[in-house]
C-alpha positions as CSV (number, residue, x, y, z in Angstrom):
1,M,-206.1,-140.8,-139.1
2,K,-209.5,-139.7,-140.3
3,N,-211.2,-142.8,-138.9
4,I,-209.2,-142.7,-135.6
5,F,-210.2,-139.1,-134.8
6,A,-213.7,-139.9,-135.7
7,V,-213.9,-142.6,-133.3
8,A,-212.2,-140.3,-130.7
9,G,-214.7,-137.6,-131.3
10,V,-217.6,-140.0,-130.5
11,V,-215.8,-141.2,-127.2
12,I,-215.5,-137.4,-126.1
13,K,-219.1,-136.7,-126.9
14,E,-220.0,-139.8,-125.0
15,L,-218.2,-138.7,-121.9
16,Y,-219.8,-135.3,-121.7
17,R,-223.2,-136.8,-122.0
18,R,-222.6,-138.9,-118.9
19,K,-222.7,-137.8,-115.4
20,D,-219.5,-139.1,-114.1
21,F,-217.3,-135.8,-114.8
22,Y,-220.1,-133.5,-113.5
23,V,-220.6,-135.2,-110.2
24,L,-216.9,-135.7,-109.4
25,F,-216.3,-131.9,-110.4
26,I,-219.1,-130.7,-108.2
27,I,-217.8,-132.8,-105.3
28,T,-214.3,-131.5,-105.7
29,V,-215.6,-127.9,-105.9
30,L,-217.8,-128.2,-102.9
31,I,-215.1,-129.9,-100.7
32,C,-212.5,-127.3,-101.7
33,L,-214.8,-124.3,-101.3
34,V,-215.5,-125.6,-97.7
35,M,-211.9,-126.1,-97.1
36,A,-211.2,-122.6,-98.5
37,S,-213.7,-121.0,-96.1
38,V,-211.6,-122.1,-93.2
39,N,-209.3,-119.2,-92.0
40,V,-206.8,-120.2,-89.1
41,F,-205.1,-117.2,-87.8
42,N,-204.3,-115.9,-91.3
43,D,-201.6,-118.5,-91.4
44,S,-199.9,-118.7,-94.9
45,K,-199.3,-122.4,-94.5
46,V,-203.1,-123.0,-94.4
47,A,-203.0,-122.2,-98.3
48,R,-200.7,-125.1,-98.7
49,Y,-202.9,-127.5,-96.9
50,L,-205.7,-126.4,-99.2
51,K,-203.7,-126.8,-102.3
52,E,-202.7,-130.3,-101.2
53,I,-206.3,-131.4,-100.5
54,C,-207.5,-130.0,-103.8
55,L,-204.8,-131.6,-105.9
56,L,-205.4,-134.9,-104.1
57,L,-209.1,-134.7,-105.2
58,V,-208.1,-133.7,-108.5
59,W,-205.8,-136.8,-108.8
60,V,-208.6,-139.3,-107.5
61,S,-211.1,-137.7,-109.7
62,S,-209.1,-138.0,-112.8
63,L,-208.0,-141.4,-112.2
64,V,-211.6,-142.6,-111.6
65,I,-212.6,-140.9,-114.9
66,A,-209.8,-142.3,-117.0
67,V,-210.3,-146.0,-115.6
68,T,-214.0,-146.1,-115.9
69,T,-214.2,-144.3,-119.2
70,A,-211.6,-146.6,-121.0
71,A,-212.8,-149.8,-119.2
72,R,-216.3,-149.5,-120.6
73,Q,-215.5,-148.6,-124.3
74,I,-215.0,-152.0,-126.0
75,P,-217.5,-154.0,-123.8
76,A,-220.2,-151.2,-124.3
77,E,-219.7,-151.6,-128.1
78,R,-220.0,-155.3,-127.9
79,E,-223.1,-155.1,-125.5
80,N,-224.9,-152.5,-127.7
81,R,-224.3,-154.7,-130.7
82,T,-222.4,-151.7,-132.4
83,L,-219.1,-153.3,-132.6
84,L,-219.8,-155.4,-135.8
85,P,-221.2,-152.5,-137.9
86,L,-218.4,-150.3,-136.6
87,L,-215.8,-152.6,-137.9
88,A,-217.9,-153.4,-141.2
89,K,-217.1,-149.9,-142.1
90,P,-213.6,-149.0,-143.2
91,V,-212.4,-149.1,-139.6
92,T,-209.8,-151.7,-138.7
93,R,-209.3,-153.0,-135.3
94,M,-206.1,-151.2,-134.7
95,Q,-207.9,-148.0,-135.7
96,L,-210.7,-148.7,-133.4
97,I,-208.2,-149.3,-130.3
98,F,-206.3,-145.9,-131.1
99,G,-209.5,-144.1,-131.7
100,K,-210.9,-145.1,-128.4
101,F,-207.5,-144.4,-126.6
102,F,-207.3,-140.9,-128.1
103,G,-210.9,-140.2,-127.4
104,C,-210.5,-141.2,-123.7
105,W,-207.1,-139.4,-123.4
106,F,-208.4,-136.2,-125.0
107,A,-211.5,-136.2,-122.8
108,C,-209.2,-136.6,-119.6
109,G,-207.2,-133.7,-120.9
110,L,-210.3,-131.6,-121.2
111,T,-211.5,-132.7,-117.7
112,L,-207.9,-131.9,-116.2
113,L,-208.1,-128.5,-117.9
114,C,-211.4,-127.7,-115.9
115,F,-209.8,-129.1,-112.8
116,Y,-206.7,-126.9,-113.0
117,I,-208.4,-123.9,-114.0
118,F,-210.6,-124.1,-110.8
119,F,-207.6,-125.1,-108.8
120,G,-205.6,-122.0,-110.0
121,A,-208.5,-119.7,-109.4
122,L,-208.9,-121.1,-105.7
123,S,-205.2,-121.0,-105.1
124,A,-205.0,-117.4,-106.3
125,T,-207.6,-116.2,-103.9
126,R,-205.5,-117.2,-101.0
127,E,-201.9,-116.7,-102.3
128,H,-202.6,-113.8,-104.9
129,Q,-200.2,-115.2,-107.5
130,W,-200.5,-117.5,-110.7
131,P,-197.5,-119.6,-111.2
132,L,-198.8,-120.8,-114.8
133,A,-195.5,-122.5,-115.5
134,N,-195.7,-124.7,-112.3
135,Y,-199.3,-125.5,-113.2
136,F,-198.3,-126.3,-116.9
137,Q,-195.7,-128.7,-116.0
138,A,-197.9,-130.4,-113.4
139,A,-200.8,-130.6,-115.7
140,V,-198.9,-132.0,-118.7
141,M,-197.2,-134.6,-116.5
142,H,-200.5,-135.6,-115.0
143,W,-202.1,-135.9,-118.4
144,F,-199.4,-138.1,-119.8
145,M,-199.7,-140.3,-116.7
146,L,-203.4,-140.6,-117.4
147,G,-202.4,-141.7,-120.9
148,I,-200.7,-144.8,-119.4
149,V,-203.7,-145.4,-117.2
150,V,-206.1,-145.3,-120.2
151,A,-204.0,-147.5,-122.4
152,M,-203.8,-150.0,-119.5
153,A,-207.4,-150.0,-118.9
154,L,-208.2,-150.6,-122.7
155,L,-205.9,-153.5,-122.7
156,G,-207.7,-154.9,-119.5
157,S,-211.0,-154.3,-121.2
158,L,-210.0,-157.0,-123.8
159,V,-208.7,-159.4,-121.1
160,F,-211.1,-159.3,-118.3
161,A,-214.7,-160.2,-118.6
162,A,-216.4,-157.3,-117.2
163,P,-215.8,-153.4,-117.0
164,S,-216.3,-153.7,-113.2
165,S,-213.7,-156.4,-112.7
166,N,-211.3,-154.5,-115.1
167,S,-211.8,-151.2,-113.3
168,T,-211.1,-152.9,-109.8
169,I,-208.0,-154.6,-111.1
170,C,-206.8,-151.5,-112.6
171,F,-207.4,-149.5,-109.3
172,V,-205.5,-152.2,-107.4
173,I,-202.6,-152.0,-109.8
174,I,-202.5,-148.2,-109.9
175,G,-202.6,-148.1,-106.1
176,G,-199.9,-150.7,-105.8
177,I,-197.6,-148.8,-108.3
178,L,-198.3,-145.4,-106.5
179,F,-197.8,-146.6,-102.9
180,V,-195.6,-149.7,-103.2
181,G,-193.9,-149.7,-106.6
182,R,-191.5,-146.9,-105.8
183,H,-190.0,-149.0,-102.8
184,L,-189.6,-152.3,-104.5
185,D,-185.9,-151.9,-105.2
186,Q,-185.5,-151.2,-101.5
187,V,-187.4,-154.2,-100.6
188,A,-185.5,-156.5,-102.9
189,V,-182.2,-155.6,-101.1
190,S,-183.5,-157.7,-98.0
191,M,-184.5,-160.6,-100.1
192,R,-182.6,-163.6,-101.1
193,E,-182.4,-165.0,-104.6
194,P,-184.3,-165.8,-106.7
195,L,-186.8,-163.5,-105.1
196,R,-184.5,-160.4,-105.2
197,T,-184.0,-160.7,-109.0
198,I,-187.8,-161.1,-109.5
199,V,-188.6,-158.1,-107.4
200,N,-185.9,-156.1,-109.1
201,A,-187.3,-157.1,-112.5
202,L,-190.7,-156.2,-111.4
203,Y,-189.3,-152.7,-110.3
204,F,-187.9,-151.9,-113.6
205,T,-190.9,-153.4,-115.6
206,V,-193.9,-151.6,-114.1
207,P,-194.7,-148.0,-115.2
208,H,-193.7,-145.7,-112.3
209,L,-196.6,-143.4,-112.3
210,E,-195.1,-141.7,-109.2
211,F,-192.6,-140.0,-111.7
212,F,-195.4,-137.8,-113.0
213,D,-196.6,-136.5,-109.7
214,L,-195.7,-133.0,-109.4
215,R,-198.1,-131.9,-106.8
216,D,-195.2,-130.8,-104.3
217,L,-194.0,-128.5,-107.0
218,V,-197.3,-126.7,-107.1
219,I,-198.1,-126.9,-103.4
220,H,-194.7,-125.4,-102.2
221,N,-194.0,-123.2,-105.2
222,W,-190.7,-124.9,-106.0
223,P,-188.7,-123.8,-109.0
224,L,-189.4,-125.3,-112.1
225,I,-188.1,-128.8,-113.1
226,G,-185.6,-128.7,-116.0
227,W,-187.5,-129.2,-119.3
228,K,-185.0,-131.9,-120.4
229,Y,-186.2,-134.0,-117.5
230,I,-189.8,-133.2,-118.4
231,V,-189.2,-134.4,-122.0
232,L,-187.6,-137.6,-120.8
233,A,-190.4,-138.4,-118.6
234,L,-193.0,-137.8,-121.5
235,L,-190.9,-140.1,-123.7
236,Y,-191.0,-142.7,-120.9
237,A,-194.7,-142.4,-120.8
238,T,-195.1,-142.6,-124.5
239,A,-193.1,-145.8,-124.6
240,Y,-195.5,-147.5,-122.1
241,I,-198.6,-146.2,-123.9
242,L,-197.3,-147.7,-127.0
243,I,-196.7,-151.0,-125.2
244,F,-200.1,-151.2,-123.7
245,L,-201.8,-150.3,-127.1
246,I,-199.7,-152.6,-129.2
247,G,-200.7,-155.4,-126.6
248,A,-204.4,-154.4,-127.0
249,C,-204.1,-154.6,-130.7
250,L,-202.6,-158.0,-130.6
251,V,-205.3,-159.3,-128.1
252,F,-208.1,-157.7,-130.0
253,R,-207.0,-159.2,-133.4
254,R,-207.6,-162.8,-132.0
255,K,-210.6,-162.0,-130.1
256,P,-214.1,-162.7,-131.5
257,V,-216.3,-159.6,-131.9
258,N,-219.6,-161.3,-131.7
């Protein structure tokens, strides 16, 4: 575990030396502040629109940070010729994969913390309340969803040739899951065999990232979701994270490092 967390620490330091997070955070802050300055007849529903826009920006920014950070980890080590010296030390390939994953995931967690603190402060200026439990549930579910995305991008970095192609494919897959994946079971009903079975199998195979989207809970100040369902969702995310990481380890074990 010492080697894993050592690698993870390097990844976190690398993220905060780059300008990706700062640019996205500043853009999100500026857009949200401009939207917050709009006051339409003191309508309370305007605050909901502001929260919806802010959370959408937080989701988009966090996905960009998660995918791009994870996609460049292994290729950057190979390009900088630091992969062989790293593996020459007492760091196994599995430890390197898990270290890169935890580094990217923890870094995403820190960025989410910044985003949600800003979001909570901005919302409090309009609604004058702090539903911290709602924010906590939404942030935790969001973080575990990013764990699936990071593990997927790490696996893709070992399969595809360049970080750019890996990032593009990951964004296409994530967009397909979020916008189309939830409807695959309904689409399969109108199909004939064997397409119906294939689409149904695809529906139950892909990780349903929309399960972790609790933006409506925060936007509309709905009651908390039962904690047993939150725990089940986190176990669901953990299972997919392990599947992607084990796949990455198996691919990396057979891949030349030079």
